[in-house]
C-alpha positions as CSV (number, residue, x, y, z in Angstrom):
1,X,-8.9,23.9,-24.5
2,X,-7.1,22.9,-20.7
3,X,-8.1,20.0,-19.2
4,X,-6.6,19.2,-15.9
5,X,-6.7,16.1,-14.6
6,X,-4.6,14.2,-11.3
7,X,-3.3,10.6,-10.9
8,X,-1.5,8.9,-8.0
9,X,-1.3,5.7,-6.0
10,X,-0.2,5.2,-2.8
11,X,0.7,2.5,-0.3
12,X,-1.3,1.1,2.9
13,X,-1.6,-2.2,4.7
14,X,-4.3,-3.4,6.6
15,X,-3.9,-5.9,9.8
16,X,-5.1,-10.0,9.6
17,X,-7.9,-10.4,12.0
18,X,-6.6,-13.2,13.2
19,X,-3.4,-12.6,12.6
20,X,-2.8,-9.2,13.8
21,X,1.3,-9.3,13.5
22,X,0.5,-9.2,9.8
23,X,-0.9,-7.5,7.4
24,X,-1.7,-7.2,3.8
25,X,-0.6,-4.6,1.3
26,X,-2.8,-3.0,-0.4
27,X,-2.5,-0.3,-3.7
28,X,-4.8,2.8,-3.4
29,X,-5.3,4.4,-7.6
30,X,-6.4,7.6,-7.3
31,X,-8.0,10.0,-10.5
32,X,-9.8,12.8,-11.2
33,X,-10.8,12.3,-7.6
34,X,-12.3,8.7,-8.3
35,X,-10.3,6.4,-6.4
36,X,-9.6,2.0,-6.8
37,X,-7.9,-0.5,-4.0
38,X,-6.5,-3.4,-4.6
39,X,-5.1,-6.2,-2.7
40,X,-1.2,-6.8,-4.2
41,X,-1.5,-10.0,-2.4
42,X,1.9,-10.0,-0.5
43,X,2.2,-10.8,2.8
44,X,4.4,-8.6,5.5
45,X,5.3,-8.8,9.3
46,X,3.8,-5.4,10.5
47,X,6.6,-4.0,12.5
48,X,8.9,-3.4,8.9
49,X,6.1,-0.9,7.0
50,X,7.3,2.9,7.3
51,X,3.5,4.2,7.3
52,X,5.2,7.1,6.3
53,X,7.0,6.5,3.7
54,X,4.0,4.1,2.4
55,X,7.2,0.8,2.5
56,X,8.5,-1.9,3.1
57,X,11.6,-1.3,6.0
58,X,15.2,-3.5,4.8
59,X,16.7,-4.8,1.6
60,X,16.6,-8.5,2.9
61,X,14.6,-11.3,0.0
62,X,11.1,-10.6,1.9
63,X,11.6,-6.8,1.1
64,X,11.2,-7.4,-2.5
């Protein structure tokens, strides 16, 4: 019997309401079409986030 399982991780940000120039970093883990969102408890500037690549731009200390 052959089984088909899927797994993926994607990263995204959500802007803060009181500070729209900052955002919180989240990870979405999906297994077999069931997803779970996890806050990574990291804050980053919105203008440094690359939406299409799903990562922060740059190689400074704040990028790690």
